[in-house]
MIKOLNU-532263 format. One record per residue (C-alpha): residue number from 1; x, z, y; residue in three letters. Coordinates in steps of 0.2 Angstrom, whole numbers, padded with zeros to 4 digits, always signed. Each point is the difference from the previous one (the first is absolute). Layout:
PT    i      X      Z      Y   aa
PT  NUM      X      Z      Y  ALA
...
% end
This chain:
PT    i      X      Z      Y   aa
PT    1  +0495  +0411  +0492  MET
PT    2  -0013  -0006  -0015  ALA
PT    3  -0019  +0002  +0003  ALA
PT    4  -0004  +0016  -0009  MET
PT    5  -0013  +0003  -0014  GLN
PT    6  -0017  +0009  +0002  HIS
PT    7  +0005  +0017  +0006  LEU
PT    8  -0013  +0015  -0003  THR
PT    9  +0011  +0015  +0007  ALA
PT   10  +0015  +0000  +0011  TRP
PT   11  +0014  +0009  -0007  THR
PT   12  +0017  +0005  +0008  VAL
PT   13  +0017  +0001  -0006  ILE
PT   14  +0010  +0013  +0008  ALA
PT   15  +0017  +0003  -0003  LEU
PT   16  +0000  +0022  +0002  VAL
PT   17  +0018  +0007  +0002  VAL
PT   18  +0002  +0019  -0002  THR
PT   19  +0016  +0010  -0001  THR
PT   20  +0003  +0017  -0005  ALA
PT   21  -0002  +0005  +0018  CYS
PT   22  -0019  -0007  +0001  ASP
PT   23  -0011  +0011  -0010  ARG
PT   24  -0013  -0009  +0008  ARG
PT   25  -0002  -0012  -0014  ALA
PT   26  -0016  -0004  -0009  ARG
PT   27  -0003  +0006  -0018  PRO
PT   28  -0006  -0017  -0006  GLU
PT   29  +0018  -0007  +0005  MET
PT   30  +0009  +0009  -0013  ASP
PT   31  -0008  -0008  -0015  ASP
PT   32  +0007  -0018  +0003  ALA
PT   33  +0002  -0006  -0018  PRO
PT   34  +0019  -0007  -0005  ALA
PT   35  +0003  -0019  +0000  PHE
PT   36  -0002  -0008  -0017  ASP
PT   37  +0001  -0019  -0001  ALA
PT   38  +0012  -0013  -0006  PRO
PT   39  +0016  -0005  +0009  VAL
PT   40  +0004  -0016  +0006  VAL
PT   41  +0018  -0001  +0001  THR
PT   42  +0010  -0013  +0011  GLU
PT   43  +0018  -0004  +0006  SER
PT   44  +0009  -0004  +0016  LEU
PT   45  +0012  -0011  -0009  LYS
PT   46  -0008  -0017  +0004  HIS
PT   47  -0009  +0004  +0015  ALA
PT   48  +0009  -0012  +0010  ASP
PT   49  -0006  -0013  -0011  SER
PT   50  -0019  +0003  +0002  LEU
PT   51  -0010  -0012  +0010  PRO
PT   52  +0003  +0002  +0017  LEU
PT   53  -0015  +0002  +0010  TRP
PT   54  +0000  -0006  +0020  THR
PT   55  -0008  +0001  +0016  LEU
PT   56  -0008  -0018  +0003  GLY
PT   57  +0007  -0010  +0016  PRO
PT   58  -0011  +0006  +0013  ALA
PT   59  -0012  +0015  +0003  PRO
PT   60  -0018  -0002  -0003  LEU
PT   61  -0003  +0014  +0014  THR
PT   62  +0011  +0007  +0012  ARG
PT   63  -0005  +0016  +0011  LEU
PT   64  +0011  +0002  +0015  GLN
PT   65  +0001  +0018  +0006  GLY
PT   66  +0000  +0004  +0019  SER
PT   67  +0005  +0016  +0010  GLU
PT   68  -0011  -0004  +0015  SER
PT   69  -0017  -0004  -0010  ASP
PT   70  -0008  +0013  -0011  ASP
PT   71  -0009  -0012  -0010  ASN
PT   72  +0017  -0005  -0006  TYR
PT   73  +0009  +0017  +0000  ASP
PT   74  +0007  -0001  -0021  LEU
PT   75  +0007  +0018  +0001  TYR
PT   76  +0000  +0008  -0016  ASP
PT   77  -0011  -0013  -0007  ALA
PT   78  +0005  +0001  -0017  TRP
PT   79  -0014  -0002  -0010  ASP
PT   80  -0006  -0017  +0000  ILE
PT   81  -0017  -0008  -0010  VAL
PT   82  -0002  -0019  +0000  ARG
PT   83  -0019  -0005  -0002  LEU
PT   84  -0004  -0017  -0009  SER
PT   85  -0003  -0008  +0014  ASN
PT   86  +0018  +0003  +0006  GLY
PT   87  -0004  +0014  +0013  VAL
PT   88  +0012  +0014  +0002  LEU
PT   89  -0007  +0017  -0001  VAL
PT   90  +0013  +0015  +0007  LEU
PT   91  -0002  +0015  +0009  ALA
PT   92  +0015  +0004  +0012  PRO
PT   93  +0004  +0018  +0004  GLN
PT   94  -0013  +0007  -0012  GLY
PT   95  -0014  -0009  +0006  GLY
PT   96  -0011  -0009  +0006  PRO
PT   97  -0003  -0015  -0010  VAL
PT   98  +0005  -0015  +0006  ARG
PT   99  -0004  -0019  -0006  LEU
PT  100  +0010  -0016  +0003  TYR
PT  101  -0004  -0016  -0006  GLY
PT  102  +0012  -0012  -0011  ALA
PT  103  +0004  -0007  +0016  ASN
PT  104  +0008  +0016  +0004  GLY
PT  105  -0010  +0003  +0016  LYS
PT  106  -0011  +0018  +0002  HIS
PT  107  -0017  +0000  -0005  LEU
PT  108  -0007  +0016  +0004  ARG
PT  109  +0004  +0018  +0000  THR
PT  110  -0009  +0012  -0011  VAL
PT  111  -0006  +0018  +0004  GLY
PT  112  +0010  +0013  +0011  ARG
PT  113  +0008  +0017  +0000  ARG
PT  114  -0014  +0014  -0006  GLY
PT  115  -0009  +0006  -0013  GLN
PT  116  -0016  -0007  +0000  GLY
PT  117  -0005  -0014  -0011  PRO
PT  118  +0011  -0015  +0002  GLY
PT  119  +0012  +0010  +0009  GLU
PT  120  +0019  +0004  -0005  PHE
PT  121  +0011  +0014  -0002  GLY
PT  122  +0016  -0007  -0008  GLN
PT  123  -0002  -0015  -0011  ILE
PT  124  +0013  +0001  -0014  VAL
PT  125  -0006  -0014  -0012  GLN
PT  126  -0011  -0016  +0001  ILE
PT  127  -0007  -0009  -0015  GLY
PT  128  -0012  -0015  -0005  ARG
PT  129  -0012  +0003  -0013  ILE
PT  130  -0016  -0010  -0007  ARG
PT  131  +0006  -0016  +0007  GLY
PT  132  +0005  +0002  +0018  ASP
PT  133  -0008  +0018  +0002  THR
PT  134  +0014  +0011  +0012  ILE
PT  135  +0002  +0017  -0005  VAL
PT  136  +0012  +0011  +0010  THR
PT  137  +0005  +0020  -0004  PHE
PT  138  +0001  +0010  +0014  ASP
PT  139  +0015  +0014  -0004  ASN
PT  140  -0005  +0011  +0015  GLU
PT  141  -0021  +0000  -0002  LEU
PT  142  +0002  +0001  -0019  GLY
PT  143  -0012  -0016  -0001  ARG
PT  144  -0001  -0018  -0007  ILE
PT  145  -0010  -0011  +0010  SER
PT  146  -0008  -0017  -0005  VAL
PT  147  -0001  -0015  +0011  LEU
PT  148  -0007  -0018  -0001  SER
PT  149  +0010  -0015  -0003  PRO
PT  150  -0001  -0003  +0019  GLN
PT  151  +0005  +0018  +0004  GLY
PT  152  -0016  +0009  +0002  ASP
PT  153  -0002  +0017  -0003  PHE
PT  154  -0011  +0004  -0016  VAL
PT  155  +0003  +0017  -0006  ARG
PT  156  +0012  +0014  -0003  SER
PT  157  +0004  +0013  -0016  HIS
PT  158  +0006  +0016  +0003  ARG
PT  159  +0017  +0005  -0010  SER
PT  160  +0012  +0013  -0003  ASP
PT  161  +0012  -0004  +0016  PRO
PT  162  +0019  -0002  -0006  LEU
PT  163  +0009  +0008  +0012  ILE
PT  164  +0017  -0008  +0003  GLY
PT  165  +0007  -0019  +0000  GLN
PT  166  -0010  -0009  -0014  THR
PT  167  +0008  -0014  -0010  LEU
PT  168  -0014  -0012  -0011  GLY
PT  169  -0014  -0009  +0002  GLY
PT  170  -0015  -0008  -0008  PHE
PT  171  -0005  -0008  -0016  THR
PT  172  -0012  -0014  +0001  GLN
PT  173  -0015  +0010  -0008  ASP
PT  174  +0003  +0014  +0012  GLY
PT  175  +0013  +0012  -0007  HIS
PT  176  +0012  +0008  +0013  PHE
PT  177  +0018  +0006  -0001  ILE
PT  178  +0006  +0014  +0011  GLY
PT  179  +0015  +0015  +0001  GLU
PT  180  -0005  +0018  +0005  HIS
PT  181  +0018  +0007  +0004  SER
PT  182  +0004  +0018  +0001  ALA
PT  183  +0011  +0010  +0011  SER
PT  184  +0013  +0012  -0005  LEU
PT  185  -0001  +0016  +0006  ARG
PT  186  +0019  +0007  -0004  ALA
PT  187  +0012  -0006  +0013  THR
PT  188  +0014  -0002  -0013  ASP
PT  189  -0011  -0005  -0014  ALA
PT  190  +0003  -0016  -0009  VAL
PT  191  -0013  -0004  -0014  SER
PT  192  -0009  -0017  -0006  ARG
PT  193  -0019  -0005  +0004  ASP
PT  194  -0010  +0000  -0016  ARG
PT  195  -0012  -0016  +0003  VAL
PT  196  -0017  -0003  -0009  THR
PT  197  -0009  -0016  -0001  LEU
PT  198  -0018  +0005  +0000  VAL
PT  199  -0018  -0010  +0001  SER
PT  200  -0011  +0005  +0015  ARG
PT  201  -0019  -0003  +0002  ASN
PT  202  +0000  +0002  +0019  PRO
PT  203  -0019  +0002  -0001  GLU
PT  204  +0000  +0014  -0014  SER
PT  205  +0017  +0006  +0003  GLY
PT  206  +0003  +0000  -0017  GLU
PT  207  +0018  -0002  -0005  ALA
PT  208  +0008  -0006  -0016  THR
PT  209  +0018  +0002  -0004  PRO
PT  210  +0010  -0015  -0007  ILE
PT  211  +0017  +0006  -0001  VAL
PT  212  +0013  +0010  +0009  ALA
PT  213  +0019  -0007  +0005  ILE
PT  214  +0015  +0007  +0008  PRO
PT  215  -0002  -0002  +0019  GLY
PT  216  +0013  +0001  +0014  ALA
PT  217  +0013  +0012  +0003  TRP
PT  218  -0003  +0011  +0015  MET
PT  219  +0011  +0011  +0009  THR
PT  220  +0000  +0010  +0017  ALA
PT  221  +0007  -0015  +0007  VAL
PT  222  -0014  -0012  -0005  GLY
PT  223  -0001  -0012  -0015  GLN
PT  224  +0017  -0005  -0008  VAL
PT  225  +0001  -0018  +0004  PRO
PT  226  +0012  -0006  -0012  PHE
PT  227  -0010  +0008  -0015  SER
PT  228  -0015  -0008  -0009  PRO
PT  229  -0018  -0001  +0009  SER
PT  230  -0016  -0003  -0009  PRO
PT  231  -0007  -0017  +0000  ARG
PT  232  -0016  -0008  -0001  THR
PT  233  -0009  -0016  -0002  ALA
PT  234  -0018  -0006  -0006  ILE
PT  235  -0007  -0018  -0005  ALA
PT  236  -0017  -0003  -0008  GLY
PT  237  -0005  +0014  -0010  ARG
PT  238  +0019  +0004  -0003  ARG
PT  239  +0012  +0015  +0009  ILE
PT  240  +0018  +0001  +0000  TYR
PT  241  +0011  +0016  +0002  ALA
PT  242  +0019  +0004  +0000  THR
PT  243  +0008  +0014  +0003  SER
PT  244  +0014  -0011  +0005  ALA
PT  245  +0014  +0010  -0007  ASP
PT  246  +0002  -0014  -0013  LYS
PT  247  -0010  -0019  -0002  TYR
PT  248  -0011  +0008  -0009  ASP
PT  249  -0020  -0005  +0005  ILE
PT  250  -0014  +0008  -0007  LEU
PT  251  -0016  -0015  -0001  VAL
PT  252  -0017  +0008  -0002  PHE
PT  253  -0016  -0010  -0001  GLU
PT  254  -0017  +0008  +0002  ASP
PT  255  +0008  +0016  +0002  ASN
PT  256  +0009  -0002  -0018  LYS
PT  257  +0018  -0002  -0005  PRO
PT  258  +0003  -0018  -0003  LEU
PT  259  +0019  -0002  -0002  HIS
PT  260  +0016  +0004  +0011  SER
PT  261  +0012  -0011  +0007  ILE
PT  262  +0019  +0004  -0002  ARG
PT  263  +0017  -0007  +0004  ILE
PT  264  +0016  +0011  -0006  GLU
PT  265  +0010  +0002  +0016  ILE
PT  266  +0015  +0012  +0000  SER
PT  267  +0000  +0014  +0010  CYS
PT  268  +0007  -0003  +0018  ILE
PT  269  +0006  +0018  +0004  PRO
PT  270  -0004  +0008  +0016  VAL
PT  271  +0016  +0009  +0007  THR
PT  272  +0005  +0013  +0013  THR
PT  273  +0003  -0011  +0014  THR
PT  274  -0017  -0007  -0003  ASP
PT  275  -0007  +0017  +0002  VAL
PT  276  +0010  +0005  +0015  ARG
PT  277  -0002  -0017  +0012  LYS
PT  278  -0020  +0003  -0005  TRP
PT  279  +0001  +0018  +0004  VAL
PT  280  +0011  -0001  +0016  GLU
PT  281  -0009  -0015  +0007  ASN
PT  282  -0018  +0009  -0003  SER
PT  283  +0003  +0018  +0011  SER
PT  284  +0011  +0013  +0003  SER
PT  285  +0003  +0012  -0011  LEU
PT  286  +0011  +0011  +0011  GLY
PT  287  +0020  +0002  -0007  ASP
PT  288  +0010  -0010  -0012  ASP
PT  289  -0002  +0014  -0012  GLU
PT  290  -0020  -0001  +0001  ALA
PT  291  +0000  -0018  -0004  THR
PT  292  +0012  -0001  -0013  THR
PT  293  -0009  +0014  -0009  ARG
PT  294  -0016  -0011  +0002  TYR
PT  295  +0006  -0015  -0004  VAL
PT  296  +0008  +0009  -0015  GLU
PT  297  -0018  +0006  -0005  GLN
PT  298  -0008  -0019  +0003  VAL
PT  299  +0012  -0008  -0011  ARG
PT  300  +0000  +0014  -0013  ASP
PT  301  -0022  +0000  +0000  LYS
PT  302  -0004  -0017  +0003  ALA
PT  303  +0001  -0017  -0005  ALA
PT  304  +0015  -0006  -0011  LYS
PT  305  -0004  -0016  -0001  CYS
PT  306  -0005  -0013  +0014  HIS
PT  307  -0017  -0005  -0001  GLY
PT  308  -0002  -0019  -0008  GLN
PT  309  -0017  -0005  +0005  VAL
PT  310  -0002  -0004  +0021  ASN
PT  311  -0019  -0008  +0001  ARG
PT  312  -0012  -0009  -0012  MET
PT  313  -0014  -0011  +0007  LEU
PT  314  -0014  -0009  -0011  THR
PT  315  -0005  -0018  +0004  ASP
PT  316  -0019  +0000  -0006  GLY
PT  317  +0004  -0011  -0015  ALA
PT  318  +0004  +0016  -0012  GLY
PT  319  +0019  -0002  +0005  ARG
PT  320  +0013  +0013  +0006  LEU
PT  321  +0012  -0002  +0014  TRP
PT  322  +0015  +0013  -0003  VAL
PT  323  +0013  +0003  +0014  ARG
PT  324  +0014  +0008  -0008  PRO
PT  325  +0012  +0013  +0009  SER
PT  326  +0013  -0011  +0010  ASN
PT  327  +0013  +0011  -0011  ARG
PT  328  -0007  -0010  -0015  VAL
PT  329  -0002  -0017  +0005  THR
PT  330  +0012  -0012  +0006  SER
PT  331  -0010  -0008  +0012  HIS
PT  332  -0007  +0011  +0016  PRO
PT  333  -0015  -0007  -0001  ASP
PT  334  -0005  -0004  -0018  ARG
PT  335  -0017  +0003  -0009  TRP
PT  336  -0003  +0000  -0018  LEU
PT  337  -0017  -0007  -0004  ILE
PT  338  -0008  +0005  -0017  HIS
PT  339  -0015  -0008  -0008  GLY
PT  340  -0016  +0008  -0006  PRO
PT  341  +0009  +0005  -0018  ASP
PT  342  +0015  +0007  +0010  GLY
PT  343  +0010  -0012  -0004  ARG
PT  344  +0012  -0007  +0014  LEU
PT  345  -0005  -0017  +0006  ILE
PT  346  +0008  -0003  +0016  ALA
PT  347  +0011  +0006  +0014  ARG
PT  348  -0003  -0001  +0018  PHE
PT  349  +0015  +0001  +0015  GLU
PT  350  -0005  +0003  +0016  GLY
PT  351  +0007  -0009  +0016  SER
PT  352  +0005  +0016  +0012  GLY
PT  353  -0021  +0003  +0003  SER
PT  354  -0008  +0015  -0007  THR
PT  355  -0014  -0002  -0013  LEU
PT  356  -0014  +0007  +0002  ARG
PT  357  -0013  -0005  -0011  ALA
PT  358  -0002  -0013  -0013  VAL
PT  359  -0016  -0012  -0006  GLY
PT  360  -0003  -0012  -0014  PRO
PT  361  +0008  -0013  +0009  ASP
PT  362  +0007  +0008  +0016  HIS
PT  363  +0012  +0011  +0007  VAL
PT  364  -0003  +0011  +0016  ILE
PT  365  +0018  +0003  +0010  THR
PT  366  +0003  +0007  +0018  SER
PT  367  +0016  +0002  +0010  THR
PT  368  +0003  +0013  +0011  SER
PT  369  +0007  +0003  +0017  SER
PT  370  +0016  +0008  +0005  ASP
PT  371  -0008  +0016  +0002  GLU
PT  372  -0009  -0001  -0020  GLY
PT  373  -0016  -0006  +0008  ILE
PT  374  -0009  -0014  -0011  PRO
PT  375  +0001  -0014  +0013  ALA
PT  376  -0005  -0015  -0013  VAL
PT  377  -0013  +0001  -0013  ILE
PT  378  +0000  -0016  -0012  GLU
PT  379  -0009  -0007  -0015  VAL
PT  380  +0008  -0011  -0011  TRP
PT  381  -0004  -0011  -0014  PRO
PT  382  +0009  +0004  -0015  LEU
PT  383  +0008  -0013  -0008  GLN
PT  384  +0003  +0002  -0019  ARG
PT  385  +0012  -0013  -0012  PRO
PT  386  -0011  -0010  -0013  HIS
% end
């Protein structure tokens, strides 16, 4: 969000996920150092008394989706960047890039499908660096593209493609967080990914491991949805990462451990009913005996507790926004806000819309249609009590 310091080399931060079944992991990923830093411990006992941050009375920008006008098709427009002049930048359906004015009107569409300069395969992340310079990460082509604040193509850098769905984003100094998932080979395997956080320079290809954390539980049916799944967030020179098993978030600055943020929350057990409902809704395993055997295998080997961290966002002012699991908090859309030192400073409670991005003085929300397609994207002023 904030303007970037001078940058001499672009660096990419990648979450590279490996399992025992994936032997393609690069050797340098096995040397990640252990996390060693002070712990900032907080409690949920006084969460209800934290200052409540709320939306302002009216949106600053309202972008209305349309099913008949391609310029306003917001399908899969999950990553949204707001420039300093209020312009919104997004890439519905993986590209091309679209720019919208602060009044919600379409300004221009940048690029097209293809592999040439200024063309895109599948954009999974958009960021703002060097003030209002726009950057995109293309998962399909494995490259980072640089656009001017007006959306003109400047250049691109190759990077190892992170195959699969990528979560994360760009820091203000050009870092990128991504996730590479490996698939299981055994039809009845139940195992857990190993996530290595690395700093990668796309020009030289050099990768420096930062830390390794447990990843998601995977089975032949797919990722176990009620089990923990890694979360990352970035702000300035800081990187936040958690396995989401517990409310335990690792904080790095300049790739070095700074501190961790911890809130002690009791385990919420995963029950046989949880597993059976997921297995039966995911796919047919044949007869009841096969389903029962599979349920027992997942229950015995996979996560014993539900994950405690649902999402993390950063606001460009050094604050970390954390949405605990719905099973942890009494409010269905409560966010806990930590200051730069890790201490709890406020809470935010949504009003039914999805919180998509946060800034120092604003939040971006979306409201979906009955089919789950984003229908309206709005930028709201953020109100904080004095």
